[in-house]
C-alpha positions in Angstrom: 48.1 42.8 -32.9 46.4 40.1 -31.1 47.9 36.7 -32.4 45.0 34.3 -34.4 44.8 31.0 -33.6 44.2 28.2 -36.3 42.6 25.5 -35.4 43.6 22.3 -37.7 42.0 20.6 -39.8 40.8 16.9 -39.4 41.4 15.1 -42.9 38.6 13.3 -44.8 38.0 10.1 -44.0 38.9 7.7 -46.3 37.0 5.4 -48.4 38.6 2.5 -46.8 37.8 3.9 -43.1 34.6 5.0 -44.1 33.8 1.4 -44.2 35.0 0.3 -41.1 32.6 0.0 -38.1 33.8 0.9 -35.2 34.6 -1.8 -32.7 32.4 -1.8 -29.7 34.5 -3.8 -27.6 37.3 -1.4 -28.0 35.4 1.4 -26.3 34.3 -0.4 -23.8 37.7 -0.8 -22.4 37.4 2.7 -20.7 34.6 1.5 -19.0 36.3 -1.6 -17.9 38.8 0.4 -15.7 36.9 1.6 -13.7 37.8 0.4 -10.5 34.8 -1.2 -8.8 33.8 -2.4 -12.0 33.5 -6.1 -12.7 34.2 -6.7 -16.4 33.2 -9.5 -18.0 33.1 -8.0 -21.3 37.2 -8.0 -23.2 38.5 -10.6 -24.5 41.8 -10.7 -22.0 43.7 -13.5 -20.5 43.5 -13.4 -16.9 46.4 -11.4 -15.4 47.5 -13.5 -12.8 48.0 -16.4 -15.2 50.5 -14.4 -17.3 54.1 -16.5 -16.4 55.5 -12.8 -15.5 58.8 -14.5 -13.9 59.3 -17.2 -16.8 59.2 -14.2 -19.3 61.2 -12.3 -17.3 63.7 -15.0 -16.9 63.4 -15.2 -21.3 64.1 -11.8 -21.8 67.3 -11.7 -19.3 68.8 -14.7 -21.8 67.7 -13.1 -24.6 69.0 -9.8 -24.0 72.6 -11.0 -23.7 72.0 -12.3 -27.4 73.8 -10.8 -30.1 71.0 -9.1 -32.7 68.7 -9.1 -29.6 68.1 -4.9 -30.0 68.7 -5.2 -33.7 66.5 -4.8 -37.0 65.4 -8.9 -37.7 63.7 -9.8 -41.1 60.4 -9.0 -41.9 59.6 -13.2 -42.2 60.3 -12.5 -38.4 63.0 -14.0 -36.5 64.4 -17.4 -37.0 64.8 -18.7 -34.1 61.0 -17.6 -33.3 60.0 -18.8 -36.5 61.4 -22.5 -35.7 59.4 -22.6 -32.5 56.0 -21.8 -34.1 56.7 -24.3 -36.8 57.0 -26.7 -34.1 54.1 -25.8 -32.2 52.1 -26.1 -35.7 53.5 -28.9 -37.3 55.1 -27.7 -40.6 58.2 -26.4 -42.1 59.1 -23.1 -41.0 59.0 -21.5 -44.8 55.3 -21.5 -43.8 55.2 -19.6 -41.0 55.6 -15.4 -40.9 55.4 -13.4 -37.6 53.3 -10.8 -37.4 52.5 -8.0 -34.8 49.3 -10.4 -32.9 47.5 -12.3 -35.7 45.1 -9.2 -35.9 47.9 -8.2 -38.1 48.3 -10.7 -40.0 44.4 -10.0 -41.1 44.8 -7.1 -41.8 48.0 -7.6 -44.1 46.1 -10.8 -45.9 43.4 -8.4 -46.6 45.2 -5.9 -48.1 47.7 -8.7 -50.1 44.7 -11.0 -51.5 41.1 -8.8 -51.7 40.3 -6.2 -54.3 37.7 -3.7 -53.7 33.8 -5.8 -54.4 35.5 -8.8 -53.7 33.3 -11.6 -51.7 34.4 -12.3 -48.6 32.2 -15.1 -46.2 32.2 -14.4 -42.4 30.2 -15.9 -39.4 27.5 -14.4 -38.0 28.2 -13.2 -35.6 31.7 -13.1 -36.3 34.8 -11.7 -34.7 34.7 -8.1 -35.1 38.7 -7.3 -35.7 38.4 -10.0 -38.9 35.0 -8.0 -40.1 37.0 -4.5 -40.0 40.0 -5.7 -41.8 38.0 -7.0 -44.5 36.0 -3.9 -44.4 38.8 -1.7 -44.3 39.8 -3.6 -47.9 36.5 -2.9 -49.0 35.2 -6.1 -49.3 31.9 -7.2 -49.8 30.6 -9.1 -46.7 28.1 -12.2 -47.0 27.7 -13.5 -43.6 26.3 -16.6 -43.2 24.1 -17.4 -39.5 26.4 -20.0 -37.6 25.6 -23.6 -37.1 26.4 -26.1 -33.9 28.6 -28.1 -35.9 30.8 -24.2 -37.1 30.4 -22.4 -40.6 27.7 -22.6 -42.2 28.6 -25.7 -45.3 24.8 -25.6 -46.0 23.8 -21.8 -47.1 27.7 -21.8 -48.3 27.1 -24.5 -50.8 23.8 -22.6 -51.6 25.8 -19.4 -52.3 28.0 -21.1 -54.5 25.7 -23.0 -56.0 24.1 -19.7 -57.4 27.5 -18.3 -59.2 28.4 -16.3 -55.8 32.8 -16.6 -55.9 34.1 -16.0 -52.6 37.8 -14.4 -52.5 38.3 -16.2 -49.2 36.2 -17.2 -46.2 37.3 -16.4 -42.9 36.1 -18.6 -39.5 37.3 -18.7 -35.8 37.0 -22.8 -35.9 38.0 -23.9 -32.3 36.3 -21.9 -29.3 34.6 -19.3 -32.1 34.9 -15.7 -30.5 32.1 -14.8 -29.7 29.5 -18.3 -30.0 32.3 -20.7 -28.0 31.4 -23.3 -31.0 34.1 -25.5 -32.3 33.8 -26.8 -36.1 33.2 -30.7 -36.5 35.7 -32.5 -38.5 32.9 -33.0 -41.0 32.4 -28.9 -41.6 36.6 -28.7 -41.6 36.5 -31.4 -44.2 33.7 -30.2 -46.5 35.1 -26.7 -46.6 38.4 -27.9 -48.0 36.5 -29.8 -50.3 34.7 -26.9 -51.7 37.8 -24.3 -51.3 39.5 -26.9 -53.5 36.1 -27.0 -55.8 35.8 -23.3 -56.2 38.5 -21.9 -55.5 38.3 -19.7 -52.1 40.5 -19.2 -49.7 39.9 -20.3 -46.5 41.2 -18.2 -43.2 41.5 -20.0 -40.0 41.7 -18.1 -36.9 43.1 -20.2 -34.3 44.0 -18.0 -31.1 42.0 -20.3 -28.2 43.1 -23.7 -30.3 45.4 -24.6 -27.2 42.2 -24.2 -24.5 40.3 -26.6 -24.4 39.3 -27.8 -20.8 38.3 -31.4 -21.9 39.9 -32.7 -25.1 42.0 -31.2 -27.9 39.8 -29.8 -31.2 39.6 -31.8 -34.3 42.8 -31.2 -36.4 43.0 -27.7 -38.8 41.3 -27.2 -42.0 43.4 -29.9 -44.3 44.4 -28.3 -47.8 47.0 -26.5 -49.8 44.3 -23.4 -49.6 43.6 -22.8 -45.5 45.9 -20.1 -44.7 46.2 -20.4 -40.5 46.7 -17.5 -37.9 47.9 -18.1 -34.5 49.2 -15.7 -31.7 51.1 -15.9 -28.6 48.8 -13.8 -26.7 45.8 -15.8 -24.8 48.6 -18.1 -24.2 51.6 -16.5 -22.7 51.1 -12.5 -22.5 48.9 -9.7 -25.2 52.3 -7.4 -24.1 54.3 -9.6 -26.5 52.2 -8.9 -29.4 54.0 -12.1 -31.5 51.3 -13.8 -33.8 52.1 -15.8 -37.2 50.6 -16.8 -40.2 50.6 -20.3 -41.0 50.4 -21.1 -45.5 51.8 -22.1 -48.3 55.6 -20.4 -48.7 53.8 -18.6 -51.9 51.4 -16.8 -49.8 53.8 -16.2 -47.5 56.1 -14.3 -50.1 53.0 -12.1 -50.9 52.6 -11.4 -47.0 56.0 -10.5 -46.2 56.1 -7.6 -49.3 53.2 -5.9 -47.6 54.7 -6.0 -44.7 57.7 -4.5 -45.4 55.4 -1.2 -45.9 53.4 -1.6 -42.9 56.4 -1.9 -40.4 59.6 -3.6 -41.8 59.6 -6.2 -39.2 58.5 -6.7 -35.8 60.1 -6.8 -32.7 63.3 -8.8 -32.5 63.5 -9.0 -28.8 60.2 -10.1 -28.6 60.2 -12.8 -31.3 63.4 -13.8 -29.0 61.5 -14.2 -26.1 58.7 -15.7 -27.3 61.2 -18.4 -29.0 62.8 -19.3 -25.5 59.4 -19.8 -24.2 57.7 -22.2 -26.5 61.2 -23.8 -27.4 61.1 -24.9 -23.4 58.1 -27.7 -24.1 58.0 -29.0 -21.3 57.3 -25.7 -19.3 55.0 -24.2 -22.2 52.8 -27.4 -22.0 52.4 -27.3 -18.1 51.7 -24.0 -18.2 48.6 -24.2 -20.9 47.2 -27.4 -19.1 47.7 -25.1 -15.9 45.4 -21.6 -17.4 43.2 -24.4 -19.0 42.6 -25.6 -15.7 41.8 -22.1 -14.4 39.7 -20.7 -17.0 37.8 -24.3 -17.1 36.9 -23.9 -13.3 36.2 -20.1 -13.5 33.9 -21.3 -16.7 31.9 -23.6 -14.2 32.1 -20.6 -11.9 30.1 -18.7 -14.3 27.8 -21.4 -15.5 26.3 -22.4 -12.1 26.0 -18.2 -11.0 24.1 -18.0 -14.2 21.8 -21.1 -13.9 21.5 -19.9 -10.1 20.7 -16.4 -11.2 18.7 -16.7 -14.0 17.4 -20.2 -14.1 15.2 -20.9 -17.0 15.4 -17.8 -18.5 18.7 -17.7 -19.8 20.3 -20.4 -22.9 23.7 -21.1 -22.8 26.0 -23.7 -23.6 28.7 -24.7 -21.6 31.9 -23.7 -22.4 34.1 -26.2 -23.7 37.8 -24.3 -23.8 38.2 -20.4 -24.8 37.5 -17.7 -22.8 33.8 -17.1 -23.8 30.1 -17.7 -22.8 27.6 -16.7 -25.6 24.1 -16.3 -23.5 20.8 -15.5 -24.7 18.5 -13.3 -22.7 15.0 -13.7 -24.4 13.0 -10.6 -24.4 15.7 -8.3 -23.3 17.3 -5.6 -25.3 20.8 -6.3 -24.2 22.0 -2.7 -25.7 19.7 -0.9 -23.7 20.8 -3.6 -20.9 24.6 -2.4 -20.5 23.9 0.8 -19.8 21.8 -0.1 -16.6 24.5 -3.0 -15.6 27.4 -0.8 -16.1 25.8 1.7 -13.4 25.2 -1.6 -11.2 28.5 -2.5 -11.9 29.3 -5.0 -14.4 29.8 -4.8 -18.0 29.7 -7.2 -21.0 29.3 -7.4 -24.7 26.0 -6.8 -26.1 25.5 -9.6 -29.1 24.5 -6.7 -31.6 28.2 -5.5 -31.2 29.0 -9.0 -33.4 26.0 -9.3 -36.2 26.3 -8.2 -39.7 22.6 -9.2 -40.7 21.6 -11.3 -37.9 19.1 -10.1 -35.1 21.3 -10.6 -31.6 20.0 -7.8 -29.8 19.1 -10.5 -27.3 22.4 -12.0 -26.9 25.6 -11.3 -24.6 29.2 -12.2 -24.7 30.5 -12.8 -21.3 34.1 -13.5 -20.4 34.9 -15.9 -17.5 38.7 -15.4 -18.1 39.7 -12.5 -16.3 37.5 -12.4 -13.1 38.4 -15.3 -10.2 35.1 -17.6 -9.5 33.9 -15.2 -6.5 34.0 -12.4 -8.4 32.2 -14.1 -11.6 29.1 -14.9 -9.3 28.9 -11.2 -7.8 29.1 -10.3 -11.8 25.9 -12.4 -12.5 24.3 -11.3 -9.4 25.0 -7.3 -10.5 23.9 -8.6 -14.1 20.8 -10.2 -12.7 19.9 -7.0 -10.4 19.9 -5.0 -14.0 18.1 -7.1 -15.7 15.3 -6.8 -13.1 16.1 -2.8 -13.1 16.1 -2.6 -16.8 
């Protein structure tokens, strides 16, 4: 009797998952792994600048500690929370460690957003934040970002019209993808509005230490600000250590939800990050070296754009972070991407970050991972693709 095979059924998506838009950036990673591809796409720190020897030293020291390979508390290993608190300039009771800052976003969304709660985001938006809020089935309201950061005037109009957001999310320093850094005035106005109208501010800050010329303005003040940070951009993504810095009452809420998600993070990795952050002289010198190199690469990208496109491209020279947001008038960058990939260069089209705005003539270019010669060649290939498009 022939043996019958049964094809496993795929479960129906939940309502939460149906609300989540896929990430074009994640989908591009498979393309960028091709050996001849020059990638301006992913928001990855430079592999050649990851301090592998110093991380190995930290691992060797930490492995000798009792409990390094054991479970830790859901809030995170105390040594690491102390080190992060020192970097953030706050009491350790305000710190909860997460599996990268993306987990902090996800847990926050689950902890404080009910379906149909209004969440305000910038447009263009950091895609990971949008996905977290969509998964919580929030009602997303996107405000076009300004050169001063979050569109405070549009937010005031929204509030005065009766809308009551649960939270406002922004990447204040070297915004992903636009590269904009919010002004002191924008930060202070956001804090005042949060107090007056009772919403929470999520200040997502993975890039704040990566300023080329000067430190960005002080963080958003006030007790209704929840700051997110990460070791991924300054140390190494594979360490998967991020953090949430908030009022201890908020920390307690997120800690309870984190117990449902993963019980706790990696004790080993957290202790390694503690070792690295606590060595302040080394860490500060390392960050200076990284930002110096990123500054040089950003200048190389800008120079290559000027040489290849002249006045036909619009962009603001990056002042920090990892991205350059460019506008190519009359070019559909969604269509351009396929041609560019065939020419050996990848980038992220502006539509990947759009909520309501029409950003089809925009693109995010990352300058972090390529050396200056590679950046110039990548832009040359991009110019060829534009001409062939």
